[in-house]
N, C-alpha and C positions, 0 to 999 in steps of 0.2 A: 487366427488370421481372418481378415475380411477383404472383400473386393468391392469397390464402389460400383462396378458394373452390375452387381447383383442387388444393389440398393435402390430404393424408390425415393426420389427427391421431388419436393413440391415447393414452389416459391411462395413464401409468406413473409410479411414484414417482421423482422426481428432486430436484435441489438447485437452489435459486434462484441465478441467475447474478450477482447483485449483491454486496452487502457480505459481509464475512468471517464473518458469523454462521452461514451454512450451513443456512438453513431448508429444510424439505422442501416442495416444491410439485409439482403435476401439472395436466394439462390438464382443464378443466371443460367437457365437451361442450355443455352447455346455454347457457352464457354466452360461451364462447370465450375465457375468461380463465383465470387460474391460481387454483387453490384449494390450501389447505394440507392436508397429511396429518400424522398424529401421528408425527413424525420424531424423531431423536435430540435436536435442539435445540428446535424448536417442538413440544413434546410434546402440546399441545392442538390442533395444526393452525393456530395463529395465524400470520398473515403481515402484512406492512406494505404501504403503497401501491405501492412499487416492485415487490415480489413479485407483487402482484395483477395488475400490468400487464405482467408479463414476457413474455407471449405476443404482445403488440401488435406487436413488431418481427419476429416469426418469419415472418409472411406479408406483410410490408410491400412495397409496390410498388417501392421503391428497392433491394431486395436485389440483390446481384450474382448473376448466374445463369450467366455464361459467362466464360472467361478473356479478358483484355484484353492487348494488346501495343501498344507505341508505334510508330506509322508516321507519318513526316513530321510529327512533333510532336503527333500526336493518338493517343488510345487507341482502338483498334478491336478488335472481337471476333476470337478466334482459337481454334484447337483446343487441347486439353490437351497434345497431343504437341508442337505448335509452342511453346507457352508454356514447357514444361519443357526443350525443346531450346535455347531462348534462354538460360534460366537456366544450364544445364549449360555451354554454350559460353562465356558471359560469366564465370562463376565459375572455370572451368578456365583461361581466359585470364588472369584477374587473378592467380590463384595462381601460374601459370607465370611471369608477368612480375614480380610484386611480393611473392609469398609469401602464405601463408594468413592472416597477420595484417593483410592488406589487406582482409579481409572482416569484416563485423560482423553479428551475429545478435541481433535483438530478440525475446525470448520474451515470453510473455503471462501475467499473473496472471488473465486472463479465461478461460484455457484449462486443460485437464485436466493432471493429473500426467503421464499417459502422453505427451501431445502435447509438453509442455515437456521431458520426459526425452529424447524422441527428437530434438528440435531441438538441445539441448545436445550430444547424442551426434554429430549431423551436424557441428556446428562443430568439436568436438574430434577427430573422425575426419579432418577436413580439415587439422587441425594448428594450430587457434587456440583460445584461451580467450576470444576476444572475443564473449561471450554474456552478456546481462543481461536483466532484465525490469523492469517499471515499479515493482516494490517498491523499486527504487533511489530512486525519487522520493518515497516515502512513509515507510518505516520502516527503511531500511538502517542509519541511525544507531542506532536502537533495537537492532537485531540485533547490530550491531558491539559495542556496549557490553555487552549481556547475554551475548553469546558470550564476550567477553574476560574478564568477571568471573565468570560462572556456568557457562559451557560450553554454554549453549543459548540461542538467541535467539528464544524463544517464550514464550507465557503460562506462568507457573509453576504455575497452578492451573486448575481447571475451572469452567465457568459454574455448575454446580450447587453446588460447595462454597463458592463466593464468597458465597452467601447467609448463611453463618455469620459474616460480618464484622460488627464493631461500627462500623467507620468505612470509608467509601469515599473515597479521595483521587483525584479525577479531574483529570488534568493535561493541558490542551491537547486535550481531546476533548469531543465533544457527542453522547454515545450516544443521547440521546432522539430525535435526528433522524438520526444517521448509522448507528446500530445499534439500530433501534427494538425489535426482539424481545429483544435482550439487556437493554435498559433496562426494558421493560414487563413482561417475564416473569421476570427474575432480580433486577435492581437495585431497581426500584420496590417490589415486595412487601417486600423487606428494609427499605427506607426507611420504609415504612408500619408496619413492626413495630419501628421504633426505631433502625435504623442511621443514623448521621449521614453526610451527604454534604458534602464540601468540594470546591468547584468552582473550579479555577484556569484562567481564560480571560479574554482582553481584552474579551470580548463576553458580555453576558447573553443566554441563549438558552433553549430548552425544558429543557435539563438543569438550568440555574440555578434554574428554578422549583421544583425538588425539593430544592434545596441548603439545608443548615443555614448555610453560610457561603460567600460568593463572594469570591474574590481576583482582581480585574481586572488582572492583571499586564501591564506594558508588554511588547509583543512584543520579543524579544531579550534579556530580562532575567530569565530563569528561574533562572539560576545564582545570582545574588545572593539571590533569594527562597529557594531550596532550601538554600543555605549558612546563611542566617539561621535557617531552620527547624531545621537540624541543630544550630546553636548553642543554640537554645532547648531542644532535647531534652537536650543535655549539661548545660546550665546548671541545668535543673530536675530533673535525675536521672531523666529519662524514657527511659532506655536499658536494654536487657536485658543486664546485666553478665555473666550466665551464658552467653548466646549469644555475646557478644563474646569471652569467654575461650575457648570451645570451637570457634567456627566462623569467627572473623574475625581478620585480621592487619592490621598497620599502624595499630593503634588509637591508640597514643600519638602517632604522627606526626600523625594526624588530629585528635586533641584539641588539639595545639599549633596546627595550622592554624586550626581553628575558634575557638580562643581569641583570635585576632586579629580575628575578625569582629565588626563593630559592627552589632547587629541593627537598630537604628533607621536607621542610614545605609543598610544594604542594603534595608530596606523602602522607604525613599524612592527609592532607585535603581530598585527593581522597580515603584514606582508604587502601592503598597498601604499602607493604614494599619498602623502598627506593631502596634497592639493586635490587629487582625484576623490579622496574620501569627502573632503569639504564640498567639492562640486556635486557629488551625489546627494549629500544632505541638503544642499541648497536647492537642487532640482526638485527633490521630493517635498521639501518644506514650502517652496514658493508656488507649487501647483495648487490650483483651485480644487482639483480632485486627483488623488494619487491612490493607485491600487497596488497592493502587494500580492505577489504570487510566491508561494513557498513550496519547496520540494524536499526530497530525501537528503540532499546535501546539507540541509539544516537539521533534519529530524534524526538521522541515523548516527547519533553520537551518544556516548554515555552521559552527556549533559544536554541531550536533545530538548528536553522540556525547558531547561533554562534558556537555550538558544531561542526557542519560540517566544518565551516570555520577554526576552530582550527585543524581539521583533515587534511584538504587540505594543510595546511602549511607543514606537514611532507612530503607529496609527492613532493611539490615544492622544499623544502630544499635539498632533496636527488636526485632530477632529475628523480624520478620514474613516469614519464609521457611520452607518445608519443612513446612507444616501446612495444614489447611483454613482457608479464609476469609482468606487473607493474600496476600503475594507482589506481583509486578510483572507486570502483565497488559496487553500491547499489544493494542489493538483494531484488527484488520487491515481494510483498506478494500475489498478485492475478494474474490470468493468463493474464489480460490485463490492469494492473495498468499503465504500460508504454504507451500503446496505447491510453488509455482514455485521458491522457494528451497530447499526440502527436496530436490528432485530434481536440483539442480545447475545451474539456469539462472542462474548467477552467475559472474563472471569469475575469482574467486579460489578457488572451492571446487567439488569434485566432488559427486555425490549423497551426501546425508547430512552435508553440511558438512565433508567431508574436504578438507584444504587441497591445492591443486594442486601446491604445493611439497613435499608429503610423498611421498617416493619409494615407501614401502610402499603408500600409498593408490593411487597411480597404477598400481602393479604389480597390485594387487587388481582394479582396473577393467580393466586390460589383459588379465588372464586370462579375463575374461568377454567383452570386446569383440573381442579379437584385435588390438588396436592400443592403444598407450599414449598417454594424453592428454599434451599439451605441459606442461612443468614451470613455465612462466613465466605469472604471472597476466595476464589480459587487461585490456582497457579497460572501464570502466563505461559505462552508457548515455549520459550527457551527454558524457563524454570521447570516446566514439565519434562522436557527432554533431558535436562541435567539430572533429573531424579529417576530416570528409567532404571529399573532393576532394584531400586531402593523403595521409596514411598510409592512410586508408580509401577504397578505390575502389569497393567493392560492398557492399550491405547487403540483408538479408532481414528485413522487419518483419512480425511475426505478431500479428495481433489487437490492435494498439496504434495510437495516433494521435499520435506525438511532435511533429508540427508544431503541435499544439494544447496538448499536456500539458507539454512542456519549457519551462523558463523562458527569458526574453529571446527571445521567439518570433520577432521580426524577424531576429535572428541565425540562429535555427534554419532559418527559411525560406531564407535565403541559403545555408546549408549544404546543404540538400536540392537546391538548384539546382546545386550544384557536384559532387555525387556522380556517378560514371561510370555505375553500373548499380544500379538499385533494384528490388527485388521487394516488393510489398505483398500480404499474404495476409489477407483480411478478408471481412466479409459486406456492407459498404457501401463505396461509393466515397467514402472519407473525404478530408479535407484532405490527408493524407499521400499517399493514392493518386494525387492529381493530379500528383505528382512522379515516379510510378513508370514503369519501362520494361516491367514485367510485373505484372499484377494477377491474383491467383488467388482465385476465389470459394469461400469456405469454408463451414463449417456454423455455425449459431447454436447457442447452449447447448442448445436444445430438440431438436436433431437429432443429438446425440452421446451416446456411452457412455464411461465411464471414471470416474476418481476425482478428487475434490478434497479438500483438507485445510483445515478451517476454523480460526478464530482460536484455539480452545483445543485444537488438535492432533488433532481427530477426522477420520479418513479416511472419506469417505462416497462412495457410488456415484451417478453420474448415469446416467439411462436416456433413450433417445430418445422424445419424445412427438410427433414430426412427421417426415414424410419431407422430402427435400431439394428445393429449387426448381430447376427447369430443369436445367442441366448442372453445378450446384455439387456439390462433393464433401465428404466428411467430412474434418475437419482432420487426424485421425490418418492417414488414407490419403494425404493430400497430403504430409505430412511424411515418411511412409514412402517415397513416390515420390521426393521430393527427395533423401533419403539414398541411395536406389538409383542415382539419376542422377549425383550429384556425388561420391560416395565409393566406395571399393572394398569396403565392408562389405555383408553381407547384411541387408537391412531387410525381409525377407519375414515379418513378424509377422501372425498370423491376426487379432488384434484386441487390445483394451486389456488383457485378462487376461494375455496372453503378455508384453506390454510390462511390466505391473506386476510379474509374477513376476521378470523380469530386474532390475527396479528393486530388489526386495527382496534380490537377491543381491549388489548392489553398494552398497547404502545401509544402514549399520548401524542407523539409527534406524527403518527400515521392516522390518528383518529380523523374521520371525515372523508378519507380517500376510499373510493369504491373500485374494486377490481374491474368491473364491467365498464365503468365510465372512463377508464384510462384510454381505451381504444388504441389508436395509432398515434395518439398525442402523448402528453405526459402530465402528471400532477406533481406538484412540488410540496415537500413538507417544510415547515409546519403548515397544516391545512385547517384553518379555523372552521368551526361548525357553520354550515350554511354558505361557505365561500364557493365561488365558481372556479377559483384557482388558488394555488398556494402562495405563501409569502415569499416574494423574491428577495428583497433587501432586509436582512436581519438587523436588529438593534436600533431601529429608527427612533422610537420614543423611549423605550427601555431595553435593557439587554435581555437576552433569552433567559437569563437566570431569574428574571422577574425584578431585578434591581434597576434603579434608574442610573446607577453609577458603577464604574469599574475602577480598580486601583492601578496606579503606576507601580511597577515592581522593580526594585533595585536588584540587579543581577551581577554577581561577581564572576569573573572568568574562572573556568575550571580547566586545568591542564588535561590533555588527552591521556588515555590509559598508557599507551606506549611512549616511553621516552626514546628519543632518536639520537643514536650515537653518531660520531663523526663520519663513520663509514657506511651509514644507513641513509635511506630515503624514506619518504612517507608515501605509502600506497593509499590511493582513494579509488572508489569503485562507482559504477553507474551503468545506465542503459545505453543501448544503441538502437537505431531506428528499426533494423530488420528483424530483431528478435525480442523475446518476451520472457521475463522471469527466469526460471531455471532452464528454459528451452525445451522442456519435456514435450511441448506441443509444437513450437515453431521450428525446432531442429528437424522435425519430421515433415515439414512442409516442402513441397516441391519447388515453390516459388521462393520461399525464404530460406534458401540453402545457406550454408555457412558462407558469408561474404568475405571476399579477400580484404584483409586489413581490419577485420572486426575483432578477432581474438588475438590482440597484440598488447604489448606493454608500451604505452606512450611514455616517452622519456625526453626531457629537455636536452638540447645539444650539449650544453655545458656539463650536465650530469653524465650524459653518454660518454663524453670525452674523459671525464674523471674515472668512469668505470671501464674504459677501454672497449665500449660497445659501438658497433657500426650498425647503420640502418639495415634492417632485414635480418640481422643476426639472431640466432637462437640463444636465449639467455636463461639463466636459472634465477628465479625470484624466491627468496627463502627467508624464514625467521624461525624462532623456536617452535612455532606451531606446525610448520610444514614447509613444503616447497612445490613449485610448479615450473615447468619449462614452457616458454612462450617466445614468439618472435618479437623483436624490438622494432618499434617505429620511432625514429628520432624526429622530434617535432617541437617547435617553439610554442605550439598550442597549449601545452601543459606548463604550468609555472615551474621554475627551477626549484629543485629540492623535493618535488612531488612527482609520482608516476601514477598512471591510470590504467585500470583493466576493467572490462565489462564482467558482469556476474552471470551472463547468460549461458555459459557452457559448463558441462560436466568435465570437460577436458579442454583447456586447463581449468581446474576448479579453483577459482580465486578464493573461495571461502575456507580453504585450508589455511589461509594466511590471516584472516580477519579475526579480531579479538571478540570474545563473548562476554566481556564485562557489561553490566546493565545499568541503564539510567535508573536512579533511585525511585523515580515517580512512575514513569511509563514502562519501565523494564524493557526498553528497547536496547539492542546491542549497538556497539560502535563499529559500523561497517566502513566508515569514511576516513579512518586514520589507523594505519598499521605500519609499524616500523619494519622495513625490509632491507635486504641486501641484494644487489644485482651483480651477477657474474656471468661471463661468457661460458657457454657449455663446451665449446670446441666441436660440437656436432655440426653437420651440414645444415644449411638453411632449409626451411620447409618449402 
């Protein structure tokens, strides 16, 4: 336990720990809350409710303050030396008996570039590429498609230049609630000045309120919709023929493919009116500059990579790449989702997205580290969990809560029961920590220094605003000690600046950036040698792949994993404004308490009538994977045949219902389409 009254706070400019916007915040002594400062993104110091409440958890009484080890089935306090000795003994024994690939490392999009860089270095120094982070669960399919076609899996443009767009096409994202500062400070002013917003989402929400046009697509049917839009663009001559000639390949093959698309039939399959689909394509195609924003509604499918490939076709057809106010722009969900991937906390790439199968890349890293990373790609996060107790005997989970966040949660819980040795490194005793053999008390966002990389590739510095509670340690120091204990390498770094400097020597996209020169500003990757600032608009003269051209890709529809019976509905999931990810942090916030109407099942009035459900009634939502009880909210905001729940709560835990089948390329699970049944429980309303 800890008490904020015993803690020392000092106001220093740092970065909000929540979404990928990267707003600048600092401690406000008078209120004990966060206040904004005029940072690179929130230039007027504006912040959202989550940012304002960011300090609530820093002094929370449930903070971990001492290491814990398991004795006779119970977690008891221990010294740091005993905790690390147990880890070292267990990991060395597992490697000796089963090889390094029997270990799994879960990095964290909640943690700094330096911390994630060191953790992936520990894994690879031990001899395994089994390292991944929770970006696998949100945008790995987006990265896979964009990396494959363009050579970079990141926003093509900057937040500032996107205000030049004539049209925003927002696919499967709700920036008004999920990225409030992006929406209110960048998108909404442009909309008020005349930019049209097309919103594609099964659910009407705060973003929809600003939309010119809303397409309430059926979950799992994005590809038919996008192929039909491409067909309209070609049919009505709304393509950029000059761009196609100079920068695009496989054009004729794609014309032939789209020529067989029946627009009306695809619109019906996607669940949207044909006229509205045509209007959306016309708005996008007629714009001088059209910018796409994409979110987890597109990516979290077992065909997520194909979804994004179909989306990229629209930008290529219309020449909306390589200039201001255009492009394809993923909205990242945590403050360092982009950076965790950039620094190599992924099983198939080294820092800077260099493939582990690339001999030259491994040799470059070996020259810096003194040991060569293994050449075989490792397992992704869900693959690792699925193999607990079999190929995977030991795991290190850093700043994540996979027992809550991974799909088919009952199966996940069984897997954590089976693993031989588990280390959890966190600030709270999470649901995942309950399965641990060793728990290490780390640092909150407000107690650490280092860098994070936001959604439009800006590298920014975090600075500590609080001291540590009890015997907790800073995360970077913990990972350094781990490396020193379990590998033969020297992990004696003085601090984040020294780690960042090493990162720039092994990562081409960060080369040229210097830790000390970031200051309270930001530097954006890629950062050409000798440049004063990074590259804002990607793919201007050539694609990041080094090629002058990218291909159009013919994408066939893939049915969702779950077939839907006559008595079933489709469950889709998403975020709400007041909470964040598994809720391990925000549910402990005094400000961001459980809000009335957040943990509900949104259901269309027609579906509610068919199921005999009244507004506010407690209902059972179930399928073969599990069941939850939740209050019903009867609303026309959700399309008929589909229901919605947030994934922010451990109770009700929506992920007991979601399927864990994986995309064949990105290995992302299908969170956005689960067949379920809804029945009234007969219990009193909550």
